[in-house]
Backbone as CSV, one residue per row, in Angstrom:
resi,resn,N_x,N_y,N_z,CA_x,CA_y,CA_z,C_x,C_y,C_z
1,MET,18.779,35.922,53.893,19.086,37.002,54.807,20.439,36.724,55.418
2,ASN,21.373,37.490,54.998,22.747,37.268,55.404,23.198,38.442,56.266
3,ILE,23.286,38.218,57.575,23.693,39.266,58.516,25.136,38.994,58.918
4,SER,25.935,40.020,58.814,27.343,39.854,59.169,27.504,39.862,60.690
5,ASN,28.639,39.360,61.100,28.928,39.346,62.551,28.977,40.760,63.117
6,GLN,29.502,41.686,62.356,29.603,43.070,62.812,28.210,43.667,63.014
7,THR,27.301,43.436,62.062,25.945,43.956,62.170,25.218,43.329,63.358
8,LEU,25.366,42.040,63.524,24.739,41.342,64.632,25.266,41.863,65.965
9,SER,26.543,42.083,66.051,27.162,42.600,67.257,26.630,43.999,67.580
10,GLU,26.486,44.850,66.569,25.962,46.199,66.769,24.509,46.152,67.257
11,GLN,23.710,45.255,66.692,22.320,45.131,67.113,22.219,44.667,68.567
12,ILE,23.054,43.724,68.942,23.052,43.230,70.323,23.450,44.344,71.281
13,GLU,24.495,45.095,70.934,24.935,46.198,71.795,23.843,47.253,71.929
14,ARG,23.131,47.558,70.834,22.050,48.537,70.878,20.930,48.038,71.790
15,LEU,20.565,46.757,71.694,19.525,46.190,72.547,19.928,46.230,74.019
16,VAL,21.190,45.926,74.304,21.670,45.944,75.690,21.619,47.369,76.235
17,ARG,22.055,48.364,75.442,22.006,49.763,75.877,20.568,50.198,76.149
18,GLU,19.646,49.823,75.268,18.238,50.176,75.455,17.679,49.528,76.725
19,HIS,18.061,48.276,76.966,17.600,47.580,78.167,18.140,48.253,79.435
20,ILE,19.408,48.597,79.413,20.009,49.255,80.582,19.347,50.604,80.827
21,GLU,19.102,51.364,79.772,18.457,52.669,79.926,17.028,52.520,80.453
22,ALA,16.295,51.531,79.975,14.934,51.300,80.459,14.956,50.886,81.929
23,SER,15.938,50.078,82.316,16.083,49.671,83.720,16.404,50.865,84.600
24,ARG,17.269,51.771,84.126,17.608,52.977,84.894,16.380,53.856,85.088
25,ARG,15.592,54.019,84.029,14.384,54.846,84.139,13.398,54.232,85.128
26,ALA,13.234,52.903,85.069,12.298,52.229,85.982,12.776,52.352,87.426
27,ALA,14.088,52.199,87.647,14.634,52.315,89.001,14.485,53.739,89.523
28,ALA,14.745,54.727,88.682,14.611,56.124,89.099,13.160,56.446,89.443
29,ALA,12.230,55.936,88.655,10.814,56.167,88.936,10.406,55.505,90.250
30,ALA,10.908,54.301,90.517,10.582,53.603,91.762,11.136,54.356,92.966
31,VAL,12.350,54.860,92.862,12.949,55.634,93.959,12.152,56.913,94.178
32,GLU,11.767,57.580,93.100,10.974,58.806,93.218,9.639,58.532,93.903
33,ARG,8.970,57.446,93.531,7.703,57.084,94.173,7.906,56.801,95.657
34,ALA,9.003,56.113,95.997,9.278,55.789,97.402,9.514,57.057,98.214
35,PHE,10.267,58.005,97.665,10.510,59.246,98.392,9.237,60.075,98.516
36,CYS,8.417,60.075,97.484,7.151,60.815,97.556,6.236,60.201,98.608
37,ALA,6.171,58.893,98.651,5.319,58.218,99.632,5.824,58.470,101.041
38,ALA,7.132,58.485,101.230,7.702,58.694,102.558,7.496,60.130,103.022
39,SER,7.606,61.081,102.114,7.461,62.483,102.521,6.000,62.868,102.735
40,SER,5.066,62.171,102.081,3.656,62.502,102.262,3.046,61.790,103.463
41,SER,3.772,60.834,104.030,3.271,60.091,105.182,3.410,60.930,106.441
42,PRO,2.338,61.003,107.274,2.432,61.802,108.495,3.289,61.162,109.573
43,ARG,3.542,59.854,109.478,4.331,59.164,110.500,5.808,59.433,110.284
44,SER,6.532,59.450,111.351,7.978,59.576,111.239,8.654,58.226,111.336
45,MET,7.913,57.209,111.819,8.481,55.878,111.966,8.305,55.102,110.672
46,PRO,9.264,54.236,110.315,9.086,53.401,109.142,7.935,52.418,109.339
47,ALA,7.347,51.979,108.248,6.192,51.079,108.316,6.547,49.763,108.995
48,ARG,7.777,49.310,108.848,8.168,48.037,109.440,8.077,48.060,110.957
49,SER,8.543,49.131,111.570,8.541,49.174,113.032,7.134,49.377,113.578
50,ALA,6.240,49.939,112.778,4.872,50.134,113.242,4.153,48.798,113.399
51,ALA,4.563,47.789,112.630,3.917,46.485,112.689,4.406,45.653,113.875
52,ARG,5.493,46.070,114.491,6.034,45.316,115.618,5.169,45.501,116.849
53,THR,5.118,44.466,117.659,4.369,44.579,118.897,5.340,44.856,120.036
54,VAL,4.861,45.550,121.018,5.686,45.862,122.178,5.622,44.678,123.129
55,ARG,6.763,44.161,123.489,6.818,43.027,124.394,7.183,43.530,125.793
56,THR,6.520,42.954,126.778,6.830,43.313,128.159,7.330,42.068,128.868
57,ARG,8.075,42.280,129.923,8.574,41.153,130.702,7.444,40.531,131.485
58,ARG,7.451,39.216,131.530,6.446,38.509,132.322,6.994,38.304,133.726
59,ALA,6.100,38.282,134.682,6.502,38.039,136.071,7.027,36.610,136.179
60,SER,7.970,36.393,137.096,8.555,35.058,137.258,7.497,34.047,137.686
61,THR,6.491,34.499,138.429,5.421,33.575,138.831,4.591,33.153,137.620
62,GLU,4.385,34.078,136.698,3.637,33.762,135.483,4.410,32.762,134.625
63,VAL,5.728,32.975,134.502,6.567,32.055,133.727,6.581,30.682,134.391
64,ALA,6.672,30.644,135.720,6.691,29.371,136.446,5.369,28.623,136.268
65,ALA,4.257,29.360,136.311,2.952,28.720,136.121,2.822,28.170,134.702
66,LEU,3.302,28.928,133.739,3.259,28.459,132.354,4.184,27.258,132.167
67,ALA,5.324,27.258,132.851,6.245,26.124,132.776,5.580,24.860,133.330
68,GLN,4.852,24.989,134.414,4.167,23.833,134.994,3.096,23.300,134.039
69,ARG,2.323,24.201,133.453,1.294,23.778,132.493,1.943,23.139,131.270
70,LEU,3.093,23.694,130.840,3.816,23.136,129.698,4.334,21.743,130.032
71,TYR,4.855,21.558,131.245,5.342,20.243,131.663,4.208,19.215,131.644
72,GLU,3.055,19.615,132.149,1.898,18.713,132.148,1.476,18.361,130.723
73,ALA,1.554,19.330,129.820,1.207,19.074,128.418,2.211,18.124,127.776
74,VAL,3.499,18.293,128.099,4.531,17.394,127.560,4.317,15.983,128.091
75,CYS,3.957,15.857,129.356,3.696,14.532,129.928,2.467,13.889,129.278
76,ALA,1.459,14.700,128.977,0.236,14.173,128.372,0.447,13.803,126.904
77,GLN,1.346,14.518,126.223,1.596,14.279,124.804,3.097,14.255,124.529
78,PRO,3.794,13.232,124.970,5.238,13.194,124.739,5.554,13.111,123.252
79,GLY,6.617,13.788,122.860,7.065,13.745,121.473,6.438,14.781,120.571
80,GLU,5.712,15.737,121.143,5.092,16.772,120.327,6.018,17.980,120.199
81,THR,5.719,18.812,119.221,6.484,20.034,118.985,5.828,21.211,119.695
82,MET,6.547,22.328,119.766,6.006,23.545,120.381,4.778,24.030,119.623
83,SER,4.763,23.836,118.305,3.626,24.330,117.528,2.356,23.552,117.837
84,VAL,2.471,22.341,118.356,1.302,21.565,118.773,0.942,21.899,120.217
85,LEU,1.960,22.007,121.069,1.708,22.276,122.488,1.222,23.705,122.736
86,GLY,1.727,24.652,121.967,1.397,26.058,122.173,-0.083,26.372,122.133
87,PRO,-0.786,26.018,121.056,-2.216,26.339,120.989,-3.034,25.703,122.120
88,GLU,-2.619,24.551,122.580,-3.336,23.903,123.679,-3.181,24.684,124.981
89,LEU,-2.074,25.413,125.090,-1.823,26.211,126.293,-2.222,27.663,126.098
90,GLY,-2.675,28.000,124.903,-3.044,29.382,124.618,-1.844,30.292,124.496
91,ALA,-0.732,29.753,123.997,0.494,30.533,123.865,1.157,30.210,122.526
92,THR,1.981,31.119,122.078,2.738,30.880,120.857,3.996,30.088,121.202
93,PRO,4.587,29.398,120.236,5.849,28.699,120.513,6.916,29.639,121.051
94,ARG,6.937,30.870,120.586,7.918,31.844,121.082,7.696,32.141,122.561
95,GLU,6.444,32.232,122.987,6.147,32.506,124.397,6.521,31.321,125.287
96,LEU,6.606,30.138,124.704,6.944,28.944,125.487,8.449,28.702,125.572
97,HIS,9.225,29.500,124.872,10.669,29.278,124.841,11.302,29.352,126.234
98,LEU,11.019,30.417,126.983,11.616,30.568,128.317,11.125,29.500,129.295
99,PRO,9.821,29.222,129.374,9.394,28.149,130.278,10.026,26.798,129.918
100,MET,10.154,26.504,128.617,10.771,25.240,128.212,12.253,25.229,128.577
101,LYS,12.900,26.343,128.418,14.316,26.439,128.791,14.490,26.143,130.282
102,GLN,13.586,26.665,131.109,13.648,26.415,132.549,13.401,24.935,132.861
103,LEU,12.438,24.342,132.168,12.148,22.914,132.397,13.337,22.050,131.999
104,LYS,13.971,22.370,130.893,15.137,21.597,130.457,16.294,21.776,131.433
105,HIS,16.492,23.006,131.892,17.574,23.278,132.840,17.353,22.535,134.159
106,ALA,16.103,22.410,134.565,15.766,21.698,135.802,15.812,20.181,135.621
107,GLY,15.976,19.724,134.384,16.048,18.289,134.123,14.689,17.608,134.069
108,ARG,13.640,18.374,133.937,12.301,17.789,133.897,11.879,17.389,132.490
109,VAL,12.484,18.008,131.475,12.128,17.756,130.080,13.409,17.582,129.281
110,ARG,13.344,16.700,128.292,14.466,16.562,127.353,13.927,16.789,125.955
111,SER,14.807,17.160,125.042,14.370,17.434,123.676,15.196,16.629,122.689
112,VAL,14.571,16.353,121.550,15.221,15.625,120.461,14.920,16.389,119.187
113,GLY,15.942,16.663,118.391,15.740,17.368,117.124,16.244,18.796,117.214
114,GLU,16.045,19.521,116.125,16.523,20.894,116.033,15.444,21.812,115.494
115,ARG,15.520,23.048,115.902,14.650,24.131,115.439,13.179,23.766,115.495
116,HIS,12.439,23.947,114.406,11.002,23.681,114.445,10.670,22.193,114.439
117,GLN,11.663,21.346,114.273,11.467,19.898,114.298,11.688,19.314,115.699
118,THR,12.035,20.148,116.673,12.337,19.668,118.019,11.092,19.077,118.669
119,ARG,11.288,17.926,119.272,10.200,17.248,119.978,10.597,17.140,121.448
120,TYR,9.599,17.220,122.320,9.861,17.288,123.758,9.270,16.081,124.469
121,PHE,10.028,15.585,125.438,9.644,14.404,126.210,9.888,14.671,127.686
122,PRO,9.086,14.051,128.563,9.401,14.147,129.987,10.717,13.433,130.245
123,ALA,11.530,14.000,131.092,12.815,13.378,131.391,12.595,12.136,132.246
124,VAL,13.387,11.114,132.004,13.308,9.880,132.777,14.185,10.050,134.007
125,VAL,13.572,9.910,135.173,14.322,10.039,136.423,14.738,8.640,136.835
126,ARG,16.040,8.456,136.971,16.555,7.140,137.373,16.862,7.132,138.847
127,SER,16.636,6.021,139.436,16.879,5.871,140.860,18.364,5.892,141.152
128,ALA,18.739,6.526,142.250,20.147,6.605,142.646,20.608,5.273,143.207
129,VAL,19.679,4.457,143.667,20.001,3.152,144.226,19.991,2.143,143.091
130,SER,21.065,1.414,142.936,21.087,0.413,141.878,21.309,-0.958,142.487
131,GLY,20.785,-1.964,141.818,21.003,-3.336,142.234,20.045,-3.859,143.280
132,ASP,18.927,-3.176,143.535,17.973,-3.661,144.534,17.069,-4.705,143.962
């Protein structure tokens, strides 16, 4: 079976054209299905935004109380991550972000690491008097 380069080249080009045409048909069908699904849906909002939850601001007293409970948890379990501390406090790591930020700003807690690997420790308070 002796196939010339010209014949082989023509066969490859034909296969590529057929593949491109099949891809175009599949893409057009997918777009048509998406538009049909969107127009038959009674909602005007996209499905993505419907899955979002509405967040409300927490009272400063609530944040302060959660910060205190978080500080106590950090003292009880130094070196833990938010994903460990959160369930013990009945909160998600995201809900603990602001209370932890306040604790760090107040100098009560220090952190080591980055992102989800961050570990939290009670801050060491050093005496202002030295040499006693």
